[in-house]
N, C-alpha and C positions, 0 to 999 in steps of 0.2 A: 317649639314650632317644628312641624313635620313637613318634609318636602314631597310633593307628588311628582313622581317621575315616570309613571306608567299610564298608558292610554286606556285604562280599564277603570270602571267604577269599582271602588273598594269599600269594604265594610269592616268595622272593628271586629277582630277575631279573638280578642283576649279581654276578659274571660269568655270562654265559649258559651257558658250558660249565664244569662243575664242576672238571675237571682243571686249568683255567687258574688256579685259586686257588693251586695248590701253588707255582709259581715266584714268584707275586706276594707271597704271605705270607712265603716264604723271604727275598725281597729286603727286605721291611719289617723282618723280625726281624734279619737280619744287618747291615743298615745303620743301623737306628734303635732297636734294643732299648735300653730304659731312658730313651728320650726321651719328653717329653710329646707327646700326639697333638693338637697345636695347628695353627694355620694355617701357621706357618712349616715345621713338619715335614711337613705334608700337601703343601705346594708342593714341598719338596725331594724327597719320595717320588715325586710324579708326574714330576718331572724325571728322576730315576733310572730310573723305569719306562719313560719314553719312550726312554731311551738303551739299554735292555736289548735283547738279541737275540731275546727271546721275545714281546715285546709289540708289536702293530701299532697305531699311533696316537700321539698326543702329549698327550691330555687336552684339556680345554677351555682354550684360551689366555686366555679372559676370566675363568675362575675355576678355577684349578688345584686349589685346596683342595677345591672341590666334587667334581671328578673323582676326587681321592684318596679322599674319603669314599664316593663311589659304588662304588669298587673294594673298600674295606675294611669300611666300616660295615654293609654289607648281609650277604652270605653269610659271609665270614670271621669277623666278629664275632658275627652271629646264631647261627651254628652252633658257636660256642665254640672256634674254632681260635686266636684271638688275643684277648688282653685289652688294652684301651686305657686303662683307668684303674686306678690313678693314672698309670701310664706304660705304654708299649708292652712287652708280654712275650708270649712263646709259651706257650700252655697245655700241659698234659699231652696233651690230645687233639691239639692243634696239632703238637706235637713228633712224635707217632706218625704224623700225617697227612703231614707234610713229610718226615720222615727215616725213617719205619718201612717195613717190607717189605710191609705190606698196607694201603695208604691207603683202598681201597674199604671195608674192614671198619670202620675208624675212622669213615669218612664215613657209613656206614649207622647206626652208633650215634648220631652227632650228629643226623642227620635225625630219628631216632625221638624225640629229646629236644626238638626244636624245638616250641615251644608258643605259643599265643595265648590269653589275654594272658600277659605275663611282665614282669619288671622292665625288659627291653629294649623291650617293645612294650606300651604302655599305652593303653587305650581312652579316647577322648574322652568327656566326660560325656554328650553327646547320644546315644551308642550304648552306654552302660554296660550290661554284662550280655549283650551280643551274642555274645561269643567265649568258648568253653570247649572247647579242642580241641588235639590234637597233629596238625597237618594231614597230614603225610606218613604217619603211622601210619594215620589214618582213610582216606586215599585208597588205601593199600595194602589195607586191609580191603575197600574198595568194589570194587577190581579183583578181588580174590580171590572175593568173593561173586557178582559179576556175570560172572565168567570173563574179561571184557575190558571196557574202557571206551574209547569213541571220543573224538577230540578235540572234536567238537561236543557230545557228552554232557557232557564235562568242563567246557567253557567256559560252558555254560548252567546245568547243575545242580550239579556237584560244588563249584563255587565258592560255592554257597549254603550249604554245610555249615559254618557258622561255629561250631556247637556239636555235639559228637559225639552228643548226644542227638537230633539231627535225622537221624541216619544212616538210619533206616528210611524216613523221608519222602523223602530224596534218592534212595535206592535204588529205591523204588517209582515215583518220578517218572521215573527213567530207563527203567524197565521199561515204563511207560505210553507214554513217548516212542517206544520201539522198536515198540510195537504200532501207534501212529499212523503211524509211518514206513512201515510196510507198506501202509497205506491211501493213502499219498501218493507212490507210485512214479511216476517221470517228472516230478515237480515237487518234488524233494527240497530244492533250494536255497531255493525260495520258502517251503516248509514250515519249514525250519530258521530262516530269517530271521524269520518270523512268531512262532515259539515263543520265539526269542531276544529279540525286542523286547518281547513280552508279559511275559517274565520280568523284564526291566529295569524296565518300568513298574510291576510289582508290588513288586519289591525296593525301589525308590526312590519309591514312591507318596507318602509323606509329604513327602519333599524336593521332589518335583515340584509337589505341591499348594501348598507354601509358596513356590514360585517360586524355589527355591535351586538353579537348574540351571547356574549359571556355575561353572566350575572355575578353579583357580589359574592354569592354563596359558593361558587365553584370556579375552577380554572378551566373547565370544559366549555369551549366555545362552539361546539358543534350545533348544527341546526336541530338535530334530534333531541339533544339535551335542552335546548332553548324551548322547543315546543312542549316537552315534558314539564318544564318548570312553569310555563304559562298555564298549562292545563291544571297543574296543582294549585296555582293561585286562583284561577277561576272557580275551581271546585271549592276551595276554602271560603271564598267570598260568598258563593251561593249558600253554603252551609251556614255561615255566620248570619246572613240576612234572614234565612228561614227561621233560625233560632230566635233572633232578636224580634222579628215581627210576631212570632207566636206568643211571646211573653206579654204582648199588649192586650191579649184577650180578644182581639178582633179577628184573628186568623185561625182557620181550621187546617189540619194537615191530613193527608192520606199517606200513611207510611208505605203502603204497598205500591201505590201509583207514584210515590215521590212527588206529590203536588200539594200546593197550598191554595186555599180559597178563602173568601170572606164568610164567616158564620152568617147564616141566613138572617138571624135576628139582630145582626150588627150592621146590616147594610145601610140603614138610615144614619148610623153614627159615622160610618166611613164616607158616605155621600156628603155629609155635613163637612167633614174634614177636607175633602177634595174640592168643595165649592168655596171654602172660606180661608184656608191656609195659603198664603202667598207662595208662588213657585220660585221666585227669584231669591238667590242668596242675598244677605244684607250685611252691611258694615264690614265689607271684605278688608278694608284698609284701616279700620278703626277698632283697635283691640279693646278699648274701654267701653265703647258703645256696644260692641259685640258681646262682651262679658255681661253687661247689664241685661241685654236681650236674652242671652243663653241661660243665665242663672235664675231667671224668674220662674217661680213655681206655679204661676197662674196663666201663662201664655204658652201656646195659642189656646183660644177658647175651644172647648169640646162641646159636643151636642148636649151632654148631660150637665153642663154648667148652667144651662137655662132651666129655671124652675118648672116651667110648663112642660118642657121636654122630659124631665125626670119623672114628673107626675104621669105623663103619657106612658113611659116605660113601665112604671109600677102598675098602672091599670092594665097593661097588656100582659105582664108576667104574673101578676097577683090578682087577688079578688078584692080590690079596693074601689071605693067611690071617691070622687073629688072632695066630697065633704069630709071624709075620714082623713084625707091628707092635707086639708086646708091649713091646719094649725102648725104644720111642721116646716122647719127651715130646710134649706137645700142640703145641709150636711146630714140632718136627720133622715131626709128622704134617700140620700145615697147609702146611709147605713142600712136602711130598710131594704133597699135594692140588693145590697151585698149579702144580707142575711138570706134573702129569697134565693139568690144564685147559689149560695153555699149549700142551702138545703136541697136545692134541685140537683146539684152535683152529688151530694150524699145519696140521694134517692137513685140516681142513675147507677152509681157504683154498687149500691145494694142490689139492684136488679141484675147487674152483671154477675155478682157473686152468686146469686140464686141460680142463674142460668148455668154458670160454670160448675157449681156443685152437683148439678143434675147429670153431668157428663155429656150434655148436649153439644158442647164445643170441643169434644175430644179430638176429632179429626182436624178441626181448624188449628188447635194448639200444636198438634204434631206437625202439620203442614207449615205452620209459622216457624217452628224451629228449623226445619229443612230449608225454608226460604231465607232465613237469617244467615245460615251457613253459606248459602249460594249467593249472598250479597244482593238480595232482591228487595231490601228494605232501606229506606232513608233512615238514618240514625239507628243503625243496627244495635249498638250498645243499649239504648233506651228500650228498644223493642225486646231485647233479650231479657232485661229486668222485668218488663211488663208481662211477657209471656211465661216467664218462670213463676211469677206471682200467680198467674192464672193456673199454671200446672199444679203448684203447691196447694192452691185453694181447692182444686178438683181432687187432689190426691188424698186428702185427709179431712178430719173434722175439727181442726183447731181454728183459732182466730188468726187469720193470716193477714199481716199488714205489710203492704208494699210501701217503702219509704221514698219511692220516686214520686214526682208531683203529677197530679191530674189537671187537665184543663177543665173549663166549666162544663164541657160536654162529656166528661168522664173518660177522656182519652189521655194516654201518657204524654206528658209535657216535657219533663226533664228528669234526669237520673237522680238517684238518692244523693243527699249531701255527704261530704267526706267524713262526717263524724258519727256515722251510724251504719248498721248493716243494710244491704240492699232490701232484704225482706226479713221480717221478724215473725216467727210462728209461736203463738202462745197456747200451750196445752195445759191440762189440769195440773199435771205433776212434773212437767219439764218444759224447757224452752228450746227453740231452734233458730239459729241465725242462718240465713242463706245468702251467700255472696256469689255473684256471677261476673264473668269477664270474657271478652272475646280476644284478649291479648294472649300471645303465645311466646315461646322462646324465653330467653333470659329476662326480657322485659316483664313477663308475667310474674316471675319471682320477685323482681325488684319493686314492682308497683303494688303487688297484692299481698306478699308474705306477711309483712308487719301489720298493715291495717286490718286484715282479716282476723288475725289473732287478737288485736286490740279491741275490735268491735265485739268479738266473742266474749272477751273478758268483761267488757262494759255491760253487755247484756246479762251475763251471769250475775254480776254484782247488782244490777238494777232489779232483776226479777227475784233473786234469792232462790232460784230453782236449779235443779240439775240441768245443765245446758250443753247442747251440741251445736255443731256448725257443719253445714254442707257448703263446699266450695265447688262450683260447677263451671267448666270451661270446655270448649270443643276438644282441646287436648290439654293434658296436664304435663307441664314441663318437669323434667326429672329433678331440677333444683327445688321446685315448688313442692313436689311430692316428698323429697328428702326433708325439707324444712318442717312440714306438718308432721311427718313421721317422728322427727326429733322432738318437737314440741309436745306431742302426745306422750312422750316418755319422760319428760322433765316436769318437776313441780316448780312452777313459777308463780310467785305471789301476785304479779300484775294480772295474770290470767286466771287467778283463783285456784291454783294448783295445777294438776295435769289437765291439759286441754283435751277436747274431744272433737277434733276437726277431721272430717271425712271428705277427701277430694274425689270428685266424680267427673268423668268425661261425659260430654253431652249425650252420646249414644247410650251410655249406661243409665243416665237419668231418664232418657226416653224409654228405656226398657222397663224401668220402675213404673212409669206412667202406663205403659202397655199392660204390665202385669196387673196393675190396680184396675184397669178398665175391664180386663177379662176375669177378675176375681169374682167369686160366687156371691159375695156381699160387698157393701161399701166399706172400704178400709177405715179403720179407726185409729186414734193416736197411738194406741199400744202396738199396732202393726208397724207404724213408722219407727217407734222406739226399738222394736225388735230388730229392725234392719240396722239402725245406728249402733246398737249394742253389739251386734254381730261384727260390724266393721271395726269397732274399737277394740273388741277382744282379740280379733285377728291381728290388729296392730301390735298389741301387747306381746303376742306370741311370735310374731314374724321375726326372722333373723335379720332382715334389712328391709328397706323401703320397697325394693322390687318384689320381694316375697309378699309384702303387704298388698301391693298392687293386684297380684293374682288373687289374694284373699278377698279384696273388695269386689272383684268381678264375680267370685263365687257367691258372695252375699247377694249381689244383684240378681244373679241367675236363680237363686233359690227363693227370693222374696215373693211371697204370695203365689208361688208356682203351684199349679194343680197337680 
């Protein structure tokens, strides 16, 4: 049972990407079903998780049990996919989520049932009566009524909707904010910061007046530190809610404008939800009734649970008649809908690739890299992967596969899973893995060094071809450079012998793109290989990693230069 002690609406922040719950819950169930969820099991679970091929990381070495609870007690438990008492068991909803054909549908039902307070989330006495809400339901309502909501609007105002009866107040506050924003053009960042800090001072006025500004994570009780902590919390909750709502398939995102809205073709489904799902929390003091309600895989009802509705959807998105669909049951109808949506997504992505290969998006791709560095995008790591995929697609004639996930509209949804390269490039006689990161400093080396080499080795083994790797970051940390320099000189069986990993700073990669754009003809795979071989040969000849760094720059400058 978690205690709510903050006057802000909060959302589960672990795992950050909803789809990552699926393999983690599956591992817990298949390895530890029937066991007590105690410290011993928690430590064993995190050890198993660290050894899995889908998880990046090892958990906290100082407190493995805490790391396990962080992965399981938050979203998997709170959304009713796993039951931890009296022992670990998969719920009906969890079974459908892990093993069913439509995990997003189950996931949506569970989001709509998440409520505050509940037997899982109990208010502290000092804030008793603050919460009365189904957070995701009301945020969906807010997005629908306002047509869109920006990240800034969410982190300042939406998190204040701790009770659904405050809905009108929050909505009107956002509308007023938009009016004021028009009067503060040219000084938006200062305006937002002022409104944000004033909101924090008002929300926590009683706590500040009582001098209770020290948080559990620090001994610094200053007002400045308190405001910074609250800002961080509000930003994290906004980020978590955006990610979790997007996975439902109902929500579209504008990464550049940092806003979410309802997909135009999903409004009827959203309106059905808003008109039929109860707004009040249920079974607040009855854990058994609450679990029965939460664990169900069939409630609440969705628009497409009605046969007539799913037929209408199919007639709208496909070329069917009612007679053609008459003999199919609802599960078959949903299968048909899913196949049409899948084919539509594939067509959209194919059209994107055709446009990208024509260099029509050259300026946009370069601008996007610059805007990512300037922190002008929501979820910059995802946009970095997506834009690098676009750049590699434009750069050469191979089969370029981005391992990040697309939504149904062909827009980037979530970053690549931890057991594969960010991007895989398949050429006739060689393969190339591409890894990107916005991390810098020592953390870059700690987080990326081993996984990059492992993914490289896996791709080489899987394809059976001569394989290279590009590692791209805004800046390359010296430890990362030294690590790859060393690997390229060692014969390691795990990586298929000597590796061929080339680290590139983003401005160097952008120079390659510029050179290819100005080249007299369209670059071909052999042009790409010539650059890679140049960098690897200079690595072999270099006296140390710093000498190699200068060599890489020389290869960049010379590639396709007129």
